[in-house]
N, CA, C and O of each residue as an XYZ file, in Angstrom:
844
protein
N      32.087    -58.514     55.181
C      32.701    -57.211     55.157
C      33.034    -56.826     53.711
O      32.761    -55.752     53.175
N      33.761    -58.028     53.087
C      34.096    -57.713     51.586
C      32.786    -57.598     50.812
O      32.747    -56.745     49.925
N      31.693    -58.362     51.042
C      30.489    -58.165     50.392
C      29.920    -56.807     50.545
O      29.460    -56.272     49.537
N      29.890    -56.152     51.731
C      29.379    -54.856     51.920
C      30.293    -53.918     51.244
O      29.836    -52.888     50.750
N      31.475    -54.179     51.188
C      32.411    -53.158     50.457
C      32.170    -53.193     48.924
O      32.176    -52.170     48.239
N      31.954    -54.459     48.424
C      31.504    -54.471     46.913
C      30.243    -53.744     46.660
O      30.091    -53.035     45.665
N      29.289    -53.933     47.613
C      27.957    -53.220     47.270
C      28.122    -51.679     47.318
O      27.461    -50.974     46.556
N      28.979    -51.164     48.186
C      29.107    -49.713     48.234
C      30.058    -49.106     47.241
O      30.035    -47.893     47.031
N      30.970    -49.981     46.567
C      31.885    -49.362     45.766
C      31.649    -49.802     44.285
O      32.364    -49.331     43.400
N      30.697    -50.663     44.010
C      30.400    -51.092     42.639
C      29.174    -51.846     42.581
O      28.529    -52.097     43.599
N      28.782    -52.264     41.273
C      27.614    -52.994     41.116
C      27.806    -54.497     41.335
O      28.919    -54.923     41.642
N      26.799    -55.281     41.193
C      26.932    -56.681     41.537
C      27.891    -57.303     40.559
O      28.445    -58.351     40.891
N      28.153    -56.739     39.334
C      28.915    -57.413     38.458
C      30.467    -56.944     38.374
O      31.300    -57.263     37.526
N      30.616    -56.074     39.525
C      31.937    -55.567     39.682
C      32.273    -54.326     38.868
O      33.421    -53.886     38.938
N      31.339    -53.705     38.078
C      31.574    -52.518     37.361
C      31.466    -51.248     38.356
O      30.781    -51.295     39.378
N      32.124    -50.229     38.005
C      32.023    -49.086     38.927
C      30.600    -48.433     38.714
O      29.995    -48.574     37.651
N      30.092    -47.706     39.789
C      28.811    -47.109     39.715
C      28.602    -46.169     38.674
O      29.619    -45.620     38.250
N      27.458    -45.842     38.139
C      27.160    -44.917     37.149
C      27.230    -43.464     37.653
O      26.938    -43.191     38.817
N      27.597    -42.595     36.817
C      27.750    -41.142     37.300
C      26.284    -40.527     37.352
O      25.460    -40.732     36.461
N      26.044    -39.766     38.461
C      24.705    -39.250     38.681
C      24.456    -38.241     37.610
O      25.382    -37.695     37.010
N      23.129    -37.986     37.363
C      22.630    -36.899     36.427
C      23.120    -35.592     36.878
O      23.535    -34.790     36.041
N      23.109    -35.308     38.128
C      23.448    -33.828     38.582
C      25.022    -33.541     38.348
O      25.383    -32.410     38.023
N      25.898    -34.536     38.510
C      27.216    -34.427     38.280
C      27.607    -34.186     36.696
O      28.571    -33.534     36.294
N      26.608    -34.883     35.879
C      26.911    -34.695     34.448
C      26.356    -33.383     34.062
O      26.928    -32.777     33.156
N      25.276    -32.840     34.650
C      24.898    -31.521     34.312
C      25.913    -30.479     34.699
O      26.151    -29.521     33.964
N      26.493    -30.662     35.821
C      27.483    -29.697     36.313
C      28.680    -29.656     35.262
O      29.220    -28.614     34.890
N      29.004    -30.893     34.851
C      30.148    -30.990     33.937
C      29.877    -30.159     32.549
O      30.659    -29.377     32.009
N      28.597    -30.525     32.125
C      28.197    -29.853     30.929
C      28.176    -28.310     31.049
O      28.624    -27.621     30.132
N      27.677    -27.782     32.132
C      27.561    -26.378     32.452
C      29.039    -25.807     32.468
O      29.271    -24.716     31.948
N      29.981    -26.518     33.040
C      31.411    -25.922     33.190
C      31.984    -25.966     31.814
O      32.755    -25.079     31.447
N      31.649    -26.949     31.039
C      32.301    -26.911     29.618
C      31.623    -25.869     28.779
O      32.312    -25.257     27.963
N      30.416    -25.618     28.889
C      29.653    -24.516     28.151
C      30.188    -23.156     28.600
O      30.401    -22.275     27.766
N      30.422    -22.960     29.979
C      31.061    -21.712     30.347
C      32.470    -21.551     29.821
O      32.827    -20.433     29.450
N      33.226    -22.489     29.766
C      34.544    -22.581     29.220
C      34.573    -22.025     27.729
O      35.289    -21.112     27.319
N      33.677    -22.741     27.028
C      33.595    -22.402     25.555
C      33.006    -21.085     25.368
O      33.362    -20.367     24.434
N      32.083    -20.719     26.249
C      31.558    -19.432     26.088
C      32.579    -18.231     26.265
O      32.554    -17.229     25.551
N      33.492    -18.446     27.309
C      34.663    -17.578     27.550
C      35.483    -17.402     26.434
O      35.980    -16.300     26.200
N      35.724    -18.606     25.548
C      36.618    -18.581     24.529
C      36.072    -17.943     23.209
O      36.794    -17.555     22.291
N      34.676    -17.882     23.230
C      34.020    -17.216     21.981
C      34.110    -15.815     21.967
O      34.071    -15.200     23.032
N      34.239    -15.160     20.750
C      34.435    -13.716     20.695
C      33.175    -12.929     20.985
O      32.098    -13.334     20.549
N      33.263    -11.810     21.710
C      32.173    -11.015     22.075
C      31.671    -10.312     20.886
O      32.436     -9.759     20.096
N      30.297    -10.329     20.738
C      29.887     -9.601     19.587
C      30.037     -8.161     19.562
O      30.106     -7.552     20.629
N      30.097     -7.527     18.398
C      30.424     -5.973     18.328
C      29.249     -5.238     18.783
O      28.350     -4.924     18.002
N      29.232     -4.949     20.052
C      27.939     -4.107     20.569
C      27.864     -2.731     19.949
O      26.785     -2.266     19.582
N      29.110     -2.018     19.819
C      29.002     -0.600     19.258
C      28.503     -0.697     17.915
O      27.833      0.280     17.579
N      28.648     -1.647     17.005
C      28.126     -1.709     15.599
C      26.540     -2.051     15.636
O      25.765     -1.680     14.754
N      26.170     -2.788     16.747
C      24.818     -3.036     16.865
C      24.062     -1.804     17.233
O      22.953     -1.581     16.746
N      24.679     -0.943     18.143
C      24.018      0.303     18.591
C      23.941      1.238     17.435
O      22.954      1.958     17.280
N      24.968      1.247     16.608
C      24.991      2.071     15.384
C      23.843      1.632     14.408
O      23.122      2.431     13.810
N      23.763      0.306     14.321
C      22.817     -0.145     13.321
C      21.399      0.196     13.781
O      20.542      0.509     12.954
N      21.121      0.134     15.199
C      19.805      0.513     15.664
C      19.610      2.030     15.383
O      18.515      2.423     14.981
N      20.592      2.850     15.574
C      20.470      4.258     15.276
C      20.171      4.600     13.941
O      19.387      5.518     13.699
N      20.747      3.917     13.015
C      20.471      4.022     11.570
C      19.130      3.556     11.231
O      18.487      4.173     10.382
N      18.614      2.464     11.848
C      17.210      2.091     11.648
C      16.214      3.111     12.164
O      15.175      3.365     11.555
N      16.565      3.690     13.309
C      15.674      4.750     13.827
C      15.577      5.873     12.908
O      14.456      6.269     12.589
N      16.643      6.445     12.435
C      16.790      7.427     11.416
C      15.947      7.152     10.283
O      15.091      7.954      9.911
N      16.176      5.954      9.674
C      15.324      5.575      8.439
C      13.775      5.654      8.785
O      12.955      6.201      8.047
N      13.502      5.107      9.867
C      11.991      5.031     10.261
C      11.367      6.490     10.314
O      10.258      6.801      9.878
N      12.332      7.369     10.962
C      11.883      8.779     11.041
C      11.730      9.416      9.543
O      10.763     10.135      9.293
N      12.587      9.163      8.691
C      12.373      9.673      7.403
C      11.192      9.088      6.681
O      10.487      9.779      5.947
N      10.977      7.792      6.898
C       9.761      7.146      6.295
C       8.493      7.747      6.881
O       7.563      7.974      6.107
N       8.368      8.023      8.160
C       7.237      8.604      8.737
C       6.975      9.924      8.198
O       5.833     10.263      7.890
N       8.007     10.703      8.067
C       7.725     12.126      7.424
C       7.259     11.937      6.102
O       6.224     12.507      5.753
N       7.939     11.152      5.253
C       7.497     10.896      3.889
C       6.071     10.560      3.832
O       5.377     11.188      3.032
N       5.476      9.554      4.652
C       4.216      9.142      4.489
C       3.217     10.317      5.049
O       2.097     10.449      4.558
N       3.645     11.084      6.009
C       2.702     12.105      6.641
C       2.739     13.349      5.684
O       1.686     13.966      5.522
N       3.796     13.730      5.086
C       3.867     14.911      4.175
C       3.631     14.760      2.691
O       3.086     15.651      2.039
N       4.045     13.626      2.168
C       4.013     13.539      0.819
C       2.939     12.547      0.123
O       2.496     12.699     -1.015
N       2.609     11.515      1.007
C       1.716     10.516      0.699
C       0.191     10.747      1.117
O      -0.757     10.662      0.336
N       0.115     11.034      2.397
C      -1.245     11.141      2.858
C      -1.887     12.412      2.554
O      -3.094     12.346      2.319
N      -1.273     13.675      2.506
C      -2.032     14.770      2.092
C      -2.779     14.725      0.613
O      -3.902     15.196      0.434
N      -2.076     14.161     -0.302
C      -2.717     14.104     -1.692
C      -3.846     13.239     -1.573
O      -4.933     13.556     -2.056
N      -3.636     12.030     -0.883
C      -4.815     11.036     -0.747
C      -5.901     11.622     -0.080
O      -7.039     11.332     -0.450
N      -5.690     12.543      1.017
C      -6.889     13.113      1.625
C      -7.585     14.082      0.628
O      -8.813     14.169      0.642
N      -6.821     14.823     -0.250
C      -7.304     15.668     -1.062
C      -8.185     15.104     -2.179
O      -9.180     15.637     -2.669
N      -7.619     13.893     -2.498
C      -8.430     13.305     -3.654
C      -9.656     12.558     -2.982
O     -10.654     12.477     -3.699
N      -9.729     12.059     -1.849
C     -10.767     11.397     -1.179
C     -11.800     12.624     -0.864
O     -13.004     12.365     -0.844
N     -11.375     13.876     -0.632
C     -12.343     14.986     -0.446
C     -12.869     15.535     -1.592
O     -14.034     15.931     -1.594
N     -12.082     15.622     -2.688
C     -12.550     16.470     -3.899
C     -13.202     15.529     -4.920
O     -14.158     15.941     -5.577
N     -12.747     14.329     -5.077
C     -13.212     13.420     -6.150
C     -14.775     13.262     -6.203
O     -15.373     13.361     -7.274
N     -15.458     12.999     -4.944
C     -16.862     12.771     -4.975
C     -17.576     13.957     -5.512
O     -18.562     13.762     -6.222
N     -17.167     15.216     -5.238
C     -17.790     16.461     -5.790
C     -17.598     16.439     -7.355
O     -18.534     16.646     -8.128
N     -16.287     16.167     -7.766
C     -16.057     16.090     -9.185
C     -16.969     15.107     -9.892
O     -17.596     15.442    -10.897
N     -17.039     13.956     -9.393
C     -18.022     13.020     -9.930
C     -19.403     13.501     -9.980
O     -20.108     13.205    -10.945
N     -19.867     14.250     -8.978
C     -21.331     14.637     -8.957
C     -21.524     15.652     -9.991
O     -22.535     15.645    -10.694
N     -20.530     16.590    -10.124
C     -20.590     17.658    -11.285
C     -20.617     16.999    -12.657
O     -21.435     17.288    -13.529
N     -19.642     16.077    -12.776
C     -19.575     15.327    -14.099
C     -20.939     14.556    -14.398
O     -21.464     14.619    -15.509
N     -21.461     13.850    -13.380
C     -22.689     13.240    -13.553
C     -23.961     14.182    -13.901
O     -24.942     13.814    -14.547
N     -23.771     15.363    -13.392
C     -24.781     16.409    -13.810
C     -24.751     16.856    -15.118
O     -25.760     17.410    -15.555
N     -23.642     16.697    -15.924
C     -23.678     17.022    -17.340
C     -24.482     15.967    -18.103
O     -24.862     16.283    -19.230
N     -24.769     14.832    -17.661
C     -25.527     13.914    -18.415
C     -26.746     14.389    -19.068
O     -27.045     14.089    -20.225
N     -27.491     15.187    -18.250
C     -28.768     15.609    -18.681
C     -28.720     16.541    -19.763
O     -29.473     16.396    -20.726
N     -27.838     17.559    -19.689
C     -27.796     18.452    -20.938
C     -27.169     17.692    -22.124
O     -27.517     18.018    -23.259
N     -26.246     16.676    -21.940
C     -25.676     15.908    -23.054
C     -26.711     15.131    -23.735
O     -26.726     15.049    -24.964
N     -27.662     14.500    -22.916
C     -28.717     13.755    -23.540
C     -29.638     14.659    -24.313
O     -30.019     14.339    -25.439
N     -30.023     15.838    -23.706
C     -30.963     16.778    -24.419
C     -30.248     17.182    -25.648
O     -30.868     17.254    -26.709
N     -28.929     17.462    -25.577
C     -28.396     17.986    -26.905
C     -28.330     16.839    -28.023
O     -28.407     17.138    -29.215
N     -28.200     15.644    -27.634
C     -28.243     14.452    -28.611
C     -29.631     14.351    -29.192
O     -29.783     14.111    -30.390
N     -30.666     14.532    -28.355
C     -32.038     14.402    -28.795
C     -32.421     15.474    -29.733
O     -33.071     15.231    -30.750
N     -32.015     16.690    -29.394
C     -32.391     17.866    -30.239
C     -31.508     17.783    -31.491
O     -32.043     18.104    -32.552
N     -30.224     17.395    -31.506
C     -29.579     17.294    -32.749
C     -30.134     16.138    -33.742
O     -30.006     16.176    -34.966
N     -30.720     15.184    -33.070
C     -31.414     14.116    -33.896
C     -32.709     14.701    -34.589
O     -33.057     14.350    -35.717
N     -33.375     15.602    -33.837
C     -34.529     16.184    -34.367
C     -34.293     17.107    -35.531
O     -34.965     17.155    -36.561
N     -33.168     17.884    -35.200
C     -32.732     18.928    -36.396
C     -32.223     18.076    -37.645
O     -32.489     18.437    -38.792
N     -31.566     17.062    -37.403
C     -30.977     16.255    -38.468
C     -32.208     15.659    -39.329
O     -32.202     15.674    -40.560
N     -33.204     15.163    -38.595
C     -34.252     14.589    -39.246
C     -35.108     15.608    -39.988
O     -35.600     15.315    -41.077
N     -35.264     16.597    -39.519
C     -36.104     17.831    -40.171
C     -35.391     18.237    -41.411
O     -36.014     18.396    -42.461
N     -34.050     18.418    -41.321
C     -33.283     18.837    -42.478
C     -33.390     17.775    -43.683
O     -33.543     18.066    -44.869
N     -33.279     16.512    -43.148
C     -33.276     15.434    -44.239
C     -34.701     15.455    -44.902
O     -34.828     15.041    -46.055
N     -35.670     15.887    -44.259
C     -37.028     15.740    -44.881
C     -37.478     16.999    -45.587
O     -38.570     17.080    -46.148
N     -36.635     17.931    -45.539
C     -36.812     19.115    -46.396
C     -36.874     18.896    -47.908
O     -36.221     17.968    -48.386
N     -37.587     19.658    -48.665
C     -37.686     19.587    -50.040
C     -36.399     20.157    -50.704
O     -36.163     21.365    -50.725
N     -35.542     19.168    -51.270
C     -34.158     19.442    -51.810
C     -34.422     20.241    -52.996
O     -33.537     21.025    -53.340
N     -35.662     20.163    -53.786
C     -35.823     20.861    -54.932
C     -35.816     22.411    -54.760
O     -35.566     23.127    -55.729
N     -36.079     22.907    -53.584
C     -36.075     24.343    -53.298
C     -34.497     24.503    -52.925
O     -34.014     24.101    -51.866
N     -33.819     25.112    -53.896
C     -32.453     25.327    -53.725
C     -32.160     26.524    -52.962
O     -32.312     27.659    -53.413
N     -31.708     26.235    -51.718
C     -31.313     27.303    -50.653
C     -29.848     27.139    -50.497
O     -29.430     26.008    -50.250
N     -28.963     28.186    -50.616
C     -27.539     27.944    -50.292
C     -27.232     27.641    -48.993
O     -26.149     27.113    -48.739
N     -28.097     27.921    -48.051
C     -27.863     27.488    -46.662
C     -28.200     26.114    -46.188
O     -27.791     25.659    -45.119
N     -28.997     25.446    -47.064
C     -29.413     24.192    -46.837
C     -28.309     23.061    -46.565
O     -28.308     22.351    -45.560
N     -27.455     23.000    -47.509
C     -26.337     21.939    -47.508
C     -25.392     22.186    -46.328
O     -25.158     21.240    -45.577
N     -24.862     23.309    -46.117
C     -24.052     23.693    -44.911
C     -24.765     23.296    -43.610
O     -24.167     22.707    -42.709
N     -26.181     23.669    -43.532
C     -26.717     23.328    -42.251
C     -26.839     21.918    -42.041
O     -26.699     21.467    -40.905
N     -27.120     21.073    -43.149
C     -27.193     19.659    -42.991
C     -25.929     19.069    -42.605
O     -25.872     18.208    -41.727
N     -24.829     19.535    -43.277
C     -23.545     18.825    -42.838
C     -23.138     19.268    -41.371
O     -22.594     18.449    -40.631
N     -23.372     20.424    -40.991
C     -23.173     20.835    -39.695
C     -24.004     20.102    -38.545
O     -23.528     19.771    -37.459
N     -25.200     19.923    -38.919
C     -26.056     19.128    -38.116
C     -25.547     17.752    -37.961
O     -25.452     17.249    -36.842
N     -25.217     17.123    -39.035
C     -24.705     15.766    -39.117
C     -23.472     15.668    -38.301
O     -23.348     14.668    -37.594
N     -22.480     16.632    -38.303
C     -21.245     16.468    -37.602
C     -21.574     16.749    -36.029
O     -20.962     16.162    -35.136
N     -22.452     17.565    -35.814
C     -22.786     17.842    -34.430
C     -23.445     16.644    -33.707
O     -23.157     16.347    -32.548
N     -24.353     15.968    -34.465
C     -24.998     14.783    -33.949
C     -23.908     13.620    -33.766
O     -23.926     12.875    -32.786
N     -22.998     13.533    -34.750
C     -21.996     12.581    -34.725
C     -21.057     12.648    -33.353
O     -20.757     11.692    -32.638
N     -20.667     14.082    -33.180
C     -19.906     14.364    -31.949
C     -20.541     14.094    -30.595
O     -19.894     13.720    -29.617
N     -21.884     14.313    -30.605
C     -22.583     14.282    -29.371
C     -22.998     12.742    -29.128
O     -22.979     12.273    -27.989
N     -23.376     11.972    -30.256
C     -23.900     10.615    -30.060
C     -22.833      9.641    -30.305
O     -22.929      8.570    -29.704
N     -21.804      9.832    -31.106
C     -20.901      8.754    -31.485
C     -21.345      8.017    -32.616
O     -20.657      7.059    -32.970
N     -22.508      8.337    -33.321
C     -23.194      7.501    -34.135
C     -23.078      8.194    -35.586
O     -22.920      9.408    -35.715
N     -23.167      7.371    -36.568
C     -23.251      7.942    -38.070
C     -24.543      8.637    -38.202
O     -25.565      8.109    -37.764
N     -24.563      9.844    -38.807
C     -25.770     10.591    -38.808
C     -26.787      9.985    -39.852
O     -27.970     10.323    -39.810
N     -26.339      9.122    -40.751
C     -27.178      8.425    -41.689
C     -27.858      7.090    -41.192
O     -29.060      6.828    -41.164
N     -26.741      6.282    -40.792
C     -27.275      4.835    -40.344
C     -27.581      4.796    -38.968
O     -28.278      3.852    -38.593
N     -27.157      5.729    -38.034
C     -27.352      5.840    -36.642
C     -26.752      4.514    -35.989
O     -27.355      3.876    -35.126
N     -25.565      4.187    -36.468
C     -24.711      3.042    -35.786
C     -23.543      3.686    -35.290
O     -23.139      4.772    -35.705
N     -22.943      2.929    -34.296
C     -21.763      3.426    -33.614
C     -20.581      3.490    -34.511
O     -20.275      2.538    -35.229
N     -19.902      4.625    -34.474
C     -18.670      4.638    -35.427
C     -17.370      4.219    -34.690
O     -16.539      3.547    -35.299
N     -17.178      4.562    -33.502
C     -15.926      4.042    -32.737
C     -16.398      3.384    -31.570
O     -17.081      4.034    -30.779
N     -16.103      2.045    -31.316
C     -16.542      1.425    -30.080
C     -15.910      1.903    -28.842
O     -16.362      1.572    -27.745
N     -14.844      2.697    -28.972
C     -14.279      3.355    -27.669
C     -15.027      4.585    -27.234
O     -14.846      5.046    -26.107
N     -15.976      5.207    -28.206
C     -16.765      6.237    -27.810
C     -18.134      6.016    -28.102
O     -18.565      5.968    -29.254
N     -18.892      5.869    -26.988
C     -20.275      5.583    -27.117
C     -21.193      6.705    -26.949
O     -22.389      6.480    -26.759
N     -20.689      8.014    -27.009
C     -21.450      9.089    -26.917
C     -21.240      9.850    -25.678
O     -20.757      9.329    -24.673
N     -21.640     11.213    -25.752
C     -21.294     12.046    -24.671
C     -21.943     11.688    -23.300
O     -21.333     11.789    -22.236
N     -23.192     11.275    -23.411
C     -23.873     11.023    -22.134
C     -23.404      9.686    -21.603
O     -23.249      9.612    -20.384
N     -23.164      8.655    -22.318
C     -22.625      7.393    -21.660
C     -21.204      7.609    -21.283
O     -20.762      6.932    -20.355
N     -20.464      8.428    -21.858
C     -18.952      8.528    -21.567
C     -19.116      9.374    -20.237
O     -18.416      9.017    -19.289
N     -19.910     10.387    -20.072
C     -20.018     11.084    -18.796
C     -20.349     10.192    -17.557
O     -19.826     10.390    -16.461
N     -21.259      9.185    -17.805
C     -21.735      8.386    -16.804
C     -20.575      7.355    -16.394
O     -20.390      7.035    -15.219
N     -19.843      6.884    -17.412
C     -18.829      5.903    -17.026
C     -17.673      6.667    -16.288
O     -17.127      6.106    -15.338
N     -17.296      7.851    -16.657
C     -16.315      8.542    -16.006
C     -16.662      9.150    -14.616
O     -15.802      9.361    -13.761
N     -17.915      9.401    -14.462
C     -18.407      9.763    -13.190
C     -18.164      8.628    -12.192
O     -17.608      8.848    -11.116
N     -18.587      7.406    -12.559
C     -18.429      6.162    -11.823
C     -17.071      5.930    -11.510
O     -16.726      5.561    -10.387
N     -16.146      6.158    -12.600
C     -14.665      5.938    -12.250
C     -14.244      7.034    -11.144
O     -13.416      6.729    -10.286
N     -14.763      8.171    -11.177
C     -14.278      9.038    -10.254
C     -14.713      8.724     -8.868
O     -13.989      8.956     -7.900
N     -15.898      8.193     -8.774
C     -16.522      7.687     -7.457
C     -15.615      6.527     -6.909
O     -15.335      6.450     -5.713
N     -15.165      5.617     -7.860
C     -14.356      4.603     -7.488
C     -12.968      5.176     -6.976
O     -12.407      4.751     -5.966
N     -12.493      6.156     -7.762
C     -11.097      6.591     -7.357
C     -11.196      7.360     -5.960
O     -10.255      7.367     -5.167
N     -12.340      7.969     -5.736
C     -12.519      8.588     -4.438
C     -12.501      7.521     -3.318
O     -11.916      7.706     -2.251
N     -13.122      6.488     -3.601
C     -13.178      5.361     -2.587
C     -11.676      4.801     -2.435
O     -11.211      4.540     -1.326
N     -11.032      4.656     -3.495
C      -9.565      4.135     -3.391
C      -8.813      5.150     -2.628
O      -8.058      4.758     -1.738
N      -8.933      6.406     -2.875
C      -8.104      7.397     -2.166
C      -8.325      7.455     -0.731
O      -7.412      7.723      0.050
N      -9.570      7.197     -0.350
C     -10.011      7.168      1.134
C      -9.267      5.948      1.791
O      -8.724      6.050      2.891
N      -9.272      4.791      1.052
C      -8.688      3.690      1.506
C      -7.183      3.908      1.686
O      -6.562      3.556      2.689
N      -6.640      4.539      0.589
C      -5.152      4.895      0.699
C      -4.834      5.734      1.972
O      -3.906      5.464      2.734
N      -5.737      6.832      2.136
C      -5.401      7.572      3.184
C      -5.339      6.943      4.541
O      -4.450      7.187      5.358
N      -6.454      6.024      4.752
C      -6.569      5.172      5.877
C      -5.329      4.283      6.051
O      -4.802      4.138      7.153
N      -4.857      3.664      4.880
C      -3.726      2.832      4.969
C      -2.533      3.427      5.409
O      -1.763      2.881      6.199
N      -2.340      4.715      4.832
C      -1.234      5.567      5.208
C      -1.236      5.912      6.586
O      -0.168      6.003      7.192
N      -2.287      6.105      7.120
C      -2.527      6.473      8.640
C      -2.028      5.347      9.384
O      -1.196      5.534     10.271
N      -2.505      4.058      9.077
C      -2.090      2.862      9.775
C      -0.629      2.556      9.658
O       0.028      2.096     10.592
N      -0.162      2.821      8.505
C       1.402      2.756      8.299
C       2.202      3.670      9.041
O       3.304      3.370      9.500
N       1.573      4.958      9.182
C       2.272      5.895      9.997
C       2.383      5.522     11.527
O       3.419      5.749     12.151
N       1.342      4.975     12.070
C       1.360      4.575     13.329
C       2.317      3.406     13.632
O       3.012      3.401     14.648
N       2.332      2.373     12.683
C       3.263      1.311     12.728
C       4.712      1.751     12.626
O       5.591      1.182     13.274
N       4.956      2.762     11.812
C       6.321      3.274     11.738
C       6.683      3.995     13.019
O       7.821      3.887     13.478
N       5.751      4.729     13.613
C       6.107      5.445     14.913
C       6.421      4.362     16.059
O       7.351      4.480     16.857
N       5.572      3.361     16.027
C       5.867      2.268     17.075
C       7.128      1.635     16.805
O       7.861      1.344     17.750
N       7.494      1.366     15.510
C       8.802      0.766     15.252
C       9.856      1.718     15.522
O      10.916      1.314     16.000
N       9.670      2.957     15.261
C      10.653      4.097     15.537
C      11.036      4.063     17.106
O      12.183      4.165     17.541
N       9.939      3.913     17.825
C      10.213      3.861     19.364
C      10.895      2.686     19.811
O      11.722      2.721     20.722
N      10.537      1.536     19.131
C      11.399      0.279     19.464
C      12.765      0.388     19.172
O      13.588     -0.050     19.977
N      13.148      0.974     18.009
C      14.484      1.055     17.572
C      15.291      2.059     18.455
O      16.497      1.921     18.658
N      14.585      3.019     18.936
C      15.319      3.848     19.947
C      15.485      3.230     21.250
O      16.507      3.449     21.900
N      14.503      2.426     21.712
C      14.650      1.666     22.962
C      15.853      0.663     22.741
O      16.705      0.509     23.616
N      15.887     -0.026     21.511
C      16.919     -1.019     21.286
C      18.318     -0.310     21.301
O      19.274     -0.847     21.861
N      18.406      0.715     20.773
C      19.737      1.501     20.634
C      20.145      1.822     21.997
O      21.327      1.675     22.309
N      19.240      2.270     22.887
C      19.695      2.723     24.328
C      20.033      1.513     25.080
O      21.013      1.452     25.821
N      19.192      0.529     24.876
C      19.642     -0.839     25.559
C      20.990     -1.344     25.220
O      21.774     -1.684     26.106
N      21.297     -1.407     23.892
C      22.662     -1.893     23.504
C      23.715     -0.895     24.145
O      24.702     -1.366     24.710
N      23.533      0.401     24.073
C      24.529      1.205     24.721
C      24.710      0.901     26.188
O      25.842      0.787     26.659
N      23.558      0.760     26.964
C      23.595      0.347     28.343
C      24.457     -0.959     28.532
O      25.319     -1.058     29.405
N      24.164     -1.886     27.691
C      24.822     -3.149     27.810
C      26.376     -2.873     27.553
O      27.228     -3.361     28.295
N      26.680     -2.108     26.520
C      28.072     -1.738     26.226
C      28.803     -1.094     27.484
O      29.912     -1.382     27.933
N      27.967     -0.227     27.897
C      28.673      0.559     29.053
C      28.907     -0.397     30.376
O      29.906     -0.365     31.095
N      27.765     -1.251     30.534
C      28.003     -2.214     31.683
C      29.147     -3.226     31.535
O      29.776     -3.696     32.483
N      29.364     -3.532     30.131
C      30.368     -4.510     30.014
C      31.814     -3.886     30.062
O      32.800     -4.511     30.453
N      31.825     -2.572     29.617
C      33.108     -1.879     29.636
C      33.558     -1.389     31.120
O      34.735     -1.115     31.353
N      32.620     -1.306     32.028
C      32.889     -0.894     33.305
C      33.981     -1.575     34.064
O      34.882     -0.902     34.565
N      33.946     -2.961     34.181
C      34.906     -3.704     34.991
C      36.352     -3.503     34.332
O      37.382     -3.507     35.006
N      36.322     -3.342     33.060
C      37.670     -3.241     32.303
C      38.405     -1.802     32.773
O      39.635     -1.736     32.767
N      37.660     -0.764     33.141
C      38.254      0.383     33.488
C      38.840      0.265     34.809
O      39.806      0.971     35.102
N      38.340     -0.572     35.644
C      38.880     -0.742     37.010
C      40.309     -1.319     36.935
O      40.941     -1.537     37.969
C-alpha cells in the first residue's frame, strides 16, 4: 500500500512529480493577461488623427503630381520631338550657307588686288566674318577657333539630338508620375481605411465604459 502511495504521489527518488506543460502554459497566460491589464492603453484618438493627417497629405501630393508635374511633362513629351525635327531641318541650309560662303571667300581672295576697288576690302572682310560665324573656323587657316562651337550645322545636329533625348526623358517622367499618382491613390485609400478602423476600435472600446 505504501509503495503504491509513493508511486502516485512522487517519483522513485521521493521528489514531487513535475508540473505538466498545460499547467505551465495556463500560468504563463494568466500572468500575461495580468501584465497586459496593467499596461497603459495606446492613445487611439491620436492614431486616428495621425491617419487623417496622412490621408490629407496624400491627397495634396496626388493633386500636386496631377496638376503641376504631369501636365508639363506631357507637353514636353508631345512638343519636343517636333522641335527636334524642325531644328534638324535647319542643318541643310546651314551646310549650304557654309559651303557658299567658303566659295565667296575663295573667289575674293583670288581676285587681283592691284585693281583698286573701294568695295573689295569691305566685301572680303564681311565674307570672312560670315564664314567664321557659320563654320566656326578661321577664314584664312580654316581651323576651329572655339572648341565649344564647331559650326552652325554640327551645333544644330547636336542640339536636335539633345531635344530628342529630352523628349524621351519627358515621356518617362510622365509615365513615372502616372505610376506615382496611382500609388498615392492606393495609399490614400489605405490611410482612409486605417483612420476608420481606428475610430471603430475607439468607439468599441469606449462603449462598455458608458454603461
